[in-house]
Structure formats: structure tokens, C-alpha cells
ChimeraX commands (.cxc) that place a marker at each C-alpha (Angstrom):
marker #1 position -15.13,-74.94,17.27 radius 0.5
marker #1 position -17.81,-77.46,18.08 radius 0.5
marker #1 position -19.05,-77.82,21.65 radius 0.5
marker #1 position -20.89,-80.76,23.21 radius 0.5
marker #1 position -22.75,-79.54,26.30 radius 0.5
marker #1 position -24.66,-81.80,28.65 radius 0.5
marker #1 position -28.00,-80.46,29.86 radius 0.5
marker #1 position -28.70,-81.60,33.41 radius 0.5
marker #1 position -26.37,-80.19,36.07 radius 0.5
marker #1 position -24.36,-78.32,33.46 radius 0.5
marker #1 position -27.07,-75.96,32.19 radius 0.5
marker #1 position -29.56,-76.30,35.03 radius 0.5
marker #1 position -29.67,-77.45,38.63 radius 0.5
marker #1 position -31.44,-80.75,38.11 radius 0.5
marker #1 position -30.00,-82.66,41.07 radius 0.5
marker #1 position -30.96,-79.87,43.47 radius 0.5
marker #1 position -34.51,-80.11,42.15 radius 0.5
marker #1 position -34.59,-83.90,42.43 radius 0.5
marker #1 position -33.39,-83.64,46.02 radius 0.5
marker #1 position -36.44,-81.50,46.80 radius 0.5
marker #1 position -38.74,-83.85,44.85 radius 0.5
marker #1 position -37.47,-86.90,46.77 radius 0.5
marker #1 position -38.15,-85.16,50.06 radius 0.5
marker #1 position -41.62,-84.09,48.93 radius 0.5
marker #1 position -42.63,-87.50,47.56 radius 0.5
marker #1 position -40.98,-89.87,50.02 radius 0.5
marker #1 position -39.80,-87.81,53.00 radius 0.5
marker #1 position -36.22,-88.72,52.09 radius 0.5
marker #1 position -33.77,-85.96,52.95 radius 0.5
marker #1 position -30.53,-86.04,50.96 radius 0.5
marker #1 position -29.16,-82.52,50.48 radius 0.5
marker #1 position -27.54,-81.73,47.14 radius 0.5
marker #1 position -24.09,-81.69,48.77 radius 0.5
marker #1 position -24.61,-85.30,49.92 radius 0.5
marker #1 position -25.58,-86.72,46.52 radius 0.5
marker #1 position -22.73,-89.16,46.03 radius 0.5
marker #1 position -23.88,-91.11,42.98 radius 0.5
marker #1 position -24.98,-90.01,39.54 radius 0.5
marker #1 position -27.57,-92.79,39.83 radius 0.5
marker #1 position -30.18,-91.09,41.98 radius 0.5
marker #1 position -31.77,-94.40,42.91 radius 0.5
marker #1 position -28.56,-95.21,44.75 radius 0.5
marker #1 position -28.09,-91.73,46.16 radius 0.5
marker #1 position -31.63,-91.59,47.58 radius 0.5
marker #1 position -31.83,-95.34,48.33 radius 0.5
marker #1 position -35.10,-95.77,46.45 radius 0.5
marker #1 position -36.96,-98.89,45.46 radius 0.5
marker #1 position -37.49,-99.48,41.74 radius 0.5
marker #1 position -41.05,-98.24,42.06 radius 0.5
marker #1 position -40.01,-95.10,43.95 radius 0.5
marker #1 position -37.27,-94.39,41.43 radius 0.5
marker #1 position -39.72,-94.65,38.54 radius 0.5
marker #1 position -42.08,-92.30,40.37 radius 0.5
marker #1 position -39.23,-89.85,40.95 radius 0.5
marker #1 position -38.28,-89.88,37.25 radius 0.5
marker #1 position -41.87,-89.38,36.11 radius 0.5
marker #1 position -42.31,-86.44,38.47 radius 0.5
marker #1 position -38.97,-84.87,37.60 radius 0.5
marker #1 position -39.70,-85.01,33.86 radius 0.5
marker #1 position -43.17,-83.48,33.92 radius 0.5
marker #1 position -43.05,-80.40,31.65 radius 0.5
marker #1 position -43.96,-77.92,34.38 radius 0.5
marker #1 position -41.29,-79.40,36.65 radius 0.5
marker #1 position -38.63,-79.29,33.92 radius 0.5
marker #1 position -39.49,-75.67,33.26 radius 0.5
marker #1 position -38.94,-74.81,36.94 radius 0.5
marker #1 position -35.27,-75.85,37.05 radius 0.5
marker #1 position -32.87,-73.03,37.86 radius 0.5
marker #1 position -30.10,-72.07,35.46 radius 0.5
marker #1 position -26.60,-73.05,36.47 radius 0.5
marker #1 position -25.00,-69.63,37.04 radius 0.5
marker #1 position -23.04,-68.33,34.06 radius 0.5
marker #1 position -24.11,-71.04,31.61 radius 0.5
marker #1 position -26.30,-68.91,29.34 radius 0.5
marker #1 position -23.91,-65.97,29.24 radius 0.5
marker #1 position -20.91,-68.18,28.42 radius 0.5
marker #1 position -22.67,-70.20,25.73 radius 0.5
marker #1 position -24.10,-67.14,24.01 radius 0.5
marker #1 position -20.65,-65.60,24.00 radius 0.5
marker #1 position -19.35,-68.67,22.17 radius 0.5
marker #1 position -22.22,-68.55,19.69 radius 0.5
marker #1 position -21.58,-64.84,19.07 radius 0.5
marker #1 position -18.01,-65.78,18.13 radius 0.5
marker #1 position -19.24,-68.30,15.56 radius 0.5
marker #1 position -18.83,-71.54,17.50 radius 0.5
marker #1 position -21.34,-74.39,17.11 radius 0.5
marker #1 position -23.21,-75.50,20.22 radius 0.5
marker #1 position -24.77,-78.96,20.54 radius 0.5
marker #1 position -26.72,-79.58,23.73 radius 0.5
marker #1 position -26.96,-83.35,24.01 radius 0.5
marker #1 position -29.10,-84.86,26.71 radius 0.5
marker #1 position -29.97,-88.34,27.89 radius 0.5
marker #1 position -33.46,-87.13,28.78 radius 0.5
marker #1 position -36.21,-89.15,27.08 radius 0.5
marker #1 position -37.65,-87.63,23.92 radius 0.5
marker #1 position -40.93,-87.05,25.79 radius 0.5
marker #1 position -39.01,-84.27,27.58 radius 0.5
marker #1 position -37.82,-82.64,24.35 radius 0.5
marker #1 position -40.49,-79.95,23.99 radius 0.5
marker #1 position -40.18,-78.69,27.57 radius 0.5
marker #1 position -36.39,-78.87,27.37 radius 0.5
marker #1 position -36.39,-76.89,24.13 radius 0.5
marker #1 position -38.76,-74.34,25.64 radius 0.5
marker #1 position -36.54,-73.97,28.73 radius 0.5
marker #1 position -33.58,-73.19,26.48 radius 0.5
marker #1 position -35.54,-70.69,24.43 radius 0.5
marker #1 position -36.93,-68.91,27.47 radius 0.5
marker #1 position -33.44,-68.68,29.00 radius 0.5
marker #1 position -31.95,-67.10,25.88 radius 0.5
marker #1 position -30.41,-70.20,24.29 radius 0.5
marker #1 position -32.70,-70.37,21.27 radius 0.5
marker #1 position -29.66,-70.55,18.95 radius 0.5
marker #1 position -28.28,-73.71,20.57 radius 0.5
marker #1 position -29.13,-77.06,18.95 radius 0.5
marker #1 position -30.73,-79.68,21.22 radius 0.5
marker #1 position -30.62,-83.45,20.73 radius 0.5
marker #1 position -31.86,-86.35,22.84 radius 0.5
marker #1 position -29.25,-89.11,22.74 radius 0.5
marker #1 position -30.50,-92.64,23.28 radius 0.5
marker #1 position -27.80,-93.50,25.83 radius 0.5
marker #1 position -29.90,-95.98,27.73 radius 0.5
marker #1 position -31.85,-97.90,25.06 radius 0.5
marker #1 position -35.24,-96.64,26.20 radius 0.5
marker #1 position -38.21,-98.46,24.63 radius 0.5
marker #1 position -40.06,-95.15,24.33 radius 0.5
marker #1 position -37.29,-93.56,22.28 radius 0.5
marker #1 position -38.74,-92.22,19.01 radius 0.5
marker #1 position -36.50,-93.11,16.10 radius 0.5
marker #1 position -36.03,-91.20,12.83 radius 0.5
marker #1 position -36.65,-87.83,14.45 radius 0.5
marker #1 position -34.55,-84.80,13.58 radius 0.5
marker #1 position -33.85,-84.26,17.27 radius 0.5
marker #1 position -33.09,-87.83,18.35 radius 0.5
marker #1 position -29.69,-89.44,18.12 radius 0.5
marker #1 position -29.03,-93.13,18.19 radius 0.5
marker #1 position -25.52,-93.99,19.35 radius 0.5
marker #1 position -24.39,-94.81,15.80 radius 0.5
marker #1 position -25.48,-91.31,14.72 radius 0.5
marker #1 position -23.75,-89.69,17.67 radius 0.5
marker #1 position -20.49,-91.55,17.01 radius 0.5
marker #1 position -20.35,-89.98,13.55 radius 0.5
marker #1 position -20.27,-86.52,15.13 radius 0.5
marker #1 position -17.13,-84.72,16.26 radius 0.5
marker #1 position -16.50,-82.05,18.86 radius 0.5
marker #1 position -13.57,-79.98,20.06 radius 0.5
marker #1 position -14.79,-79.47,23.63 radius 0.5
marker #1 position -17.30,-81.19,25.89 radius 0.5
marker #1 position -18.84,-79.94,29.12 radius 0.5
marker #1 position -20.11,-82.86,31.19 radius 0.5
marker #1 position -20.72,-83.71,34.86 radius 0.5
marker #1 position -21.44,-87.44,34.75 radius 0.5
marker #1 position -18.68,-90.05,34.98 radius 0.5
marker #1 position -21.17,-92.46,33.39 radius 0.5
marker #1 position -21.00,-90.37,30.20 radius 0.5
marker #1 position -17.23,-90.40,29.83 radius 0.5
marker #1 position -17.40,-93.60,27.76 radius 0.5
marker #1 position -19.26,-91.68,25.07 radius 0.5
marker #1 position -16.13,-89.63,24.40 radius 0.5
marker #1 position -13.73,-92.50,23.72 radius 0.5
marker #1 position -14.08,-92.16,19.94 radius 0.5
marker #1 position -12.65,-88.63,20.11 radius 0.5
marker #1 position -9.07,-88.95,21.44 radius 0.5
marker #1 position -8.32,-85.22,21.02 radius 0.5
marker #1 position -11.51,-84.01,22.70 radius 0.5
marker #1 position -11.02,-81.74,25.71 radius 0.5
marker #1 position -13.60,-82.59,28.37 radius 0.5
marker #1 position -14.37,-79.91,30.95 radius 0.5
marker #1 position -15.80,-81.80,33.92 radius 0.5
marker #1 position -18.25,-79.65,35.84 radius 0.5
marker #1 position -17.41,-80.27,39.48 radius 0.5
marker #1 position -20.35,-81.89,41.29 radius 0.5
marker #1 position -20.59,-83.99,44.49 radius 0.5
marker #1 position -21.12,-87.22,42.52 radius 0.5
marker #1 position -17.94,-86.86,40.45 radius 0.5
marker #1 position -15.49,-85.60,43.04 radius 0.5
marker #1 position -14.14,-89.05,43.87 radius 0.5
marker #1 position -13.93,-90.35,40.31 radius 0.5
marker #1 position -10.59,-90.71,38.56 radius 0.5
marker #1 position -10.50,-88.68,35.36 radius 0.5
marker #1 position -9.63,-90.96,32.41 radius 0.5
marker #1 position -6.86,-88.92,30.74 radius 0.5
marker #1 position -5.13,-85.57,30.82 radius 0.5
marker #1 position -7.75,-84.31,28.37 radius 0.5
marker #1 position -10.26,-84.24,31.23 radius 0.5
marker #1 position -10.10,-81.01,33.21 radius 0.5
marker #1 position -12.12,-80.45,36.37 radius 0.5
marker #1 position -13.77,-77.01,36.51 radius 0.5
marker #1 position -15.62,-75.48,39.44 radius 0.5
marker #1 position -18.04,-73.26,37.50 radius 0.5
marker #1 position -18.79,-71.72,34.12 radius 0.5
marker #1 position -16.31,-68.93,34.66 radius 0.5
marker #1 position -13.46,-71.41,35.10 radius 0.5
marker #1 position -14.68,-73.36,32.03 radius 0.5
marker #1 position -14.62,-70.19,29.95 radius 0.5
marker #1 position -11.22,-69.13,31.25 radius 0.5
marker #1 position -9.64,-72.55,30.62 radius 0.5
marker #1 position -10.87,-72.64,27.03 radius 0.5
marker #1 position -9.76,-69.06,26.41 radius 0.5
marker #1 position -6.26,-69.77,27.70 radius 0.5
marker #1 position -5.62,-73.18,26.13 radius 0.5
marker link #1:1,2 radius 0.2
marker link #1:2,3 radius 0.2
marker link #1:3,4 radius 0.2
marker link #1:4,5 radius 0.2
marker link #1:5,6 radius 0.2
marker link #1:6,7 radius 0.2
marker link #1:7,8 radius 0.2
marker link #1:8,9 radius 0.2
marker link #1:9,10 radius 0.2
marker link #1:10,11 radius 0.2
marker link #1:11,12 radius 0.2
marker link #1:12,13 radius 0.2
marker link #1:13,14 radius 0.2
marker link #1:14,15 radius 0.2
marker link #1:15,16 radius 0.2
marker link #1:16,17 radius 0.2
marker link #1:17,18 radius 0.2
marker link #1:18,19 radius 0.2
marker link #1:19,20 radius 0.2
marker link #1:20,21 radius 0.2
marker link #1:21,22 radius 0.2
marker link #1:22,23 radius 0.2
marker link #1:23,24 radius 0.2
marker link #1:24,25 radius 0.2
marker link #1:25,26 radius 0.2
marker link #1:26,27 radius 0.2
marker link #1:27,28 radius 0.2
marker link #1:28,29 radius 0.2
marker link #1:29,30 radius 0.2
marker link #1:30,31 radius 0.2
marker link #1:31,32 radius 0.2
marker link #1:32,33 radius 0.2
marker link #1:33,34 radius 0.2
marker link #1:34,35 radius 0.2
marker link #1:35,36 radius 0.2
marker link #1:36,37 radius 0.2
marker link #1:37,38 radius 0.2
marker link #1:38,39 radius 0.2
marker link #1:39,40 radius 0.2
marker link #1:40,41 radius 0.2
marker link #1:41,42 radius 0.2
marker link #1:42,43 radius 0.2
marker link #1:43,44 radius 0.2
marker link #1:44,45 radius 0.2
marker link #1:45,46 radius 0.2
marker link #1:46,47 radius 0.2
marker link #1:47,48 radius 0.2
marker link #1:48,49 radius 0.2
marker link #1:49,50 radius 0.2
marker link #1:50,51 radius 0.2
marker link #1:51,52 radius 0.2
marker link #1:52,53 radius 0.2
marker link #1:53,54 radius 0.2
marker link #1:54,55 radius 0.2
marker link #1:55,56 radius 0.2
marker link #1:56,57 radius 0.2
marker link #1:57,58 radius 0.2
marker link #1:58,59 radius 0.2
marker link #1:59,60 radius 0.2
marker link #1:60,61 radius 0.2
marker link #1:61,62 radius 0.2
marker link #1:62,63 radius 0.2
marker link #1:63,64 radius 0.2
marker link #1:64,65 radius 0.2
marker link #1:65,66 radius 0.2
marker link #1:66,67 radius 0.2
marker link #1:67,68 radius 0.2
marker link #1:68,69 radius 0.2
marker link #1:69,70 radius 0.2
marker link #1:70,71 radius 0.2
marker link #1:71,72 radius 0.2
marker link #1:72,73 radius 0.2
marker link #1:73,74 radius 0.2
marker link #1:74,75 radius 0.2
marker link #1:75,76 radius 0.2
marker link #1:76,77 radius 0.2
marker link #1:77,78 radius 0.2
marker link #1:78,79 radius 0.2
marker link #1:79,80 radius 0.2
marker link #1:80,81 radius 0.2
marker link #1:81,82 radius 0.2
marker link #1:82,83 radius 0.2
marker link #1:83,84 radius 0.2
marker link #1:84,85 radius 0.2
marker link #1:85,86 radius 0.2
marker link #1:86,87 radius 0.2
marker link #1:87,88 radius 0.2
marker link #1:88,89 radius 0.2
marker link #1:89,90 radius 0.2
marker link #1:90,91 radius 0.2
marker link #1:91,92 radius 0.2
marker link #1:92,93 radius 0.2
marker link #1:93,94 radius 0.2
marker link #1:94,95 radius 0.2
marker link #1:95,96 radius 0.2
marker link #1:96,97 radius 0.2
marker link #1:97,98 radius 0.2
marker link #1:98,99 radius 0.2
marker link #1:99,100 radius 0.2
marker link #1:100,101 radius 0.2
marker link #1:101,102 radius 0.2
marker link #1:102,103 radius 0.2
marker link #1:103,104 radius 0.2
marker link #1:104,105 radius 0.2
marker link #1:105,106 radius 0.2
marker link #1:106,107 radius 0.2
marker link #1:107,108 radius 0.2
marker link #1:108,109 radius 0.2
marker link #1:109,110 radius 0.2
marker link #1:110,111 radius 0.2
marker link #1:111,112 radius 0.2
marker link #1:112,113 radius 0.2
marker link #1:113,114 radius 0.2
marker link #1:114,115 radius 0.2
marker link #1:115,116 radius 0.2
marker link #1:116,117 radius 0.2
marker link #1:117,118 radius 0.2
marker link #1:118,119 radius 0.2
marker link #1:119,120 radius 0.2
marker link #1:120,121 radius 0.2
marker link #1:121,122 radius 0.2
marker link #1:122,123 radius 0.2
marker link #1:123,124 radius 0.2
marker link #1:124,125 radius 0.2
marker link #1:125,126 radius 0.2
marker link #1:126,127 radius 0.2
marker link #1:127,128 radius 0.2
marker link #1:128,129 radius 0.2
marker link #1:129,130 radius 0.2
marker link #1:130,131 radius 0.2
marker link #1:131,132 radius 0.2
marker link #1:132,133 radius 0.2
marker link #1:133,134 radius 0.2
marker link #1:134,135 radius 0.2
marker link #1:135,136 radius 0.2
marker link #1:136,137 radius 0.2
marker link #1:137,138 radius 0.2
marker link #1:138,139 radius 0.2
marker link #1:139,140 radius 0.2
marker link #1:140,141 radius 0.2
marker link #1:141,142 radius 0.2
marker link #1:142,143 radius 0.2
marker link #1:143,144 radius 0.2
marker link #1:144,145 radius 0.2
marker link #1:145,146 radius 0.2
marker link #1:146,147 radius 0.2
marker link #1:147,148 radius 0.2
marker link #1:148,149 radius 0.2
marker link #1:149,150 radius 0.2
marker link #1:150,151 radius 0.2
marker link #1:151,152 radius 0.2
marker link #1:152,153 radius 0.2
marker link #1:153,154 radius 0.2
marker link #1:154,155 radius 0.2
marker link #1:155,156 radius 0.2
marker link #1:156,157 radius 0.2
marker link #1:157,158 radius 0.2
marker link #1:158,159 radius 0.2
marker link #1:159,160 radius 0.2
marker link #1:160,161 radius 0.2
marker link #1:161,162 radius 0.2
marker link #1:162,163 radius 0.2
marker link #1:163,164 radius 0.2
marker link #1:164,165 radius 0.2
marker link #1:165,166 radius 0.2
marker link #1:166,167 radius 0.2
marker link #1:167,168 radius 0.2
marker link #1:168,169 radius 0.2
marker link #1:169,170 radius 0.2
marker link #1:170,171 radius 0.2
marker link #1:171,172 radius 0.2
marker link #1:172,173 radius 0.2
marker link #1:173,174 radius 0.2
marker link #1:174,175 radius 0.2
marker link #1:175,176 radius 0.2
marker link #1:176,177 radius 0.2
marker link #1:177,178 radius 0.2
marker link #1:178,179 radius 0.2
marker link #1:179,180 radius 0.2
marker link #1:180,181 radius 0.2
marker link #1:181,182 radius 0.2
marker link #1:182,183 radius 0.2
marker link #1:183,184 radius 0.2
marker link #1:184,185 radius 0.2
marker link #1:185,186 radius 0.2
marker link #1:186,187 radius 0.2
marker link #1:187,188 radius 0.2
marker link #1:188,189 radius 0.2
marker link #1:189,190 radius 0.2
marker link #1:190,191 radius 0.2
marker link #1:191,192 radius 0.2
marker link #1:192,193 radius 0.2
marker link #1:193,194 radius 0.2
marker link #1:194,195 radius 0.2
marker link #1:195,196 radius 0.2
marker link #1:196,197 radius 0.2
marker link #1:197,198 radius 0.2
marker link #1:198,199 radius 0.2
marker link #1:199,200 radius 0.2
view
């Protein structure tokens, strides 16, 4: 089986970290539980300049390396790899974050998982023709059996795979969204993700 796994808020607690960064930089207090939008500019009510500052701070290598693992992620993924499944960690982080993101995976025991930066947002700084970058046309040639994702904004990237089972990691910003089809299954944690896949 081939697994697509999103990085932020599936593997690590990115939004919790950004909540702390927003408070530190701007004195804006929005607890993780109150983050209602995947777009953090909207959730924290930031100006364009503040949002850019937040993104720069949150993607500094030492900050990326400080993010906490989402409980159970590493254990579950390594169990799948041990059983011969292919793991593709696909992130919308800019390629400038690749090295720190790769190092975080390696230091948390996920050195066998493949990591790709997908150019979801048409960033000007995106480096093309790299082994670890995916343009959308490259991504759409790939296939997966399961996806683990938290962002409703990413659901559109699964439309080319009608049989894909999407395990939606339950987060405050996706609790009010309508899941597109019966192939989308809301899961509360990595244990419930693992159990659903094992039993279906």
C-alpha cells in the first residue's frame, strides 16, 4: 500500500507552535483549541505584514526542529514501513524548509519515509527540477491507497484518486467542514487511524 501523509498537524504540532509564536511576536492570544481556520492569517487576524513575519519565524530551521511530535505518529508509520508499505510525506512547506524538515523526520525515527515539498501555492521561491520538489503535474501522476490529512484546503488535491481513502485528522479548523465523500473518514488520533486501516 502507498500512503500520502501530510506533515504539519499530522506528524507534528505545528498549529500549537504557531499559536505560541503569534503570542510572542504580536501579543495575540488564540489558544490552539480556538484556531478555527486553516489560514492562520484569518485565525489570528493578522495584517499581511504580520502574517509574513509569522511564516518567516515559524519556518526558521531551529523553530521547525522544536515542533513536538503528534502522539503515535512515528510508531504507527514505522509499523507500516516494517510491513512493507510505502510512505510519502508530502508537505506544502517551502523548499527552503526541506533540510530542517528532513532532519526532524530523521531525528524522530522516520528516516525511511520519503519527503517531498509539493508546490501547492505557486511560490516564486519554489526550486524546480529537484528530486524532492513536486510540481502539481508531477503529483497528479502519483497514486496512493490512503491519505492522512488535516486541511480541508488540501482535499481538492485528492480528486484525481476516486478510490483513495482519506483519514482526516480531527483538528479545530476542520471540525465544521463537510467531508466531500464517504471515502473521507474523520479520526481523532493516530490510534484510531491505525485501527480503521487495519479493520477496513
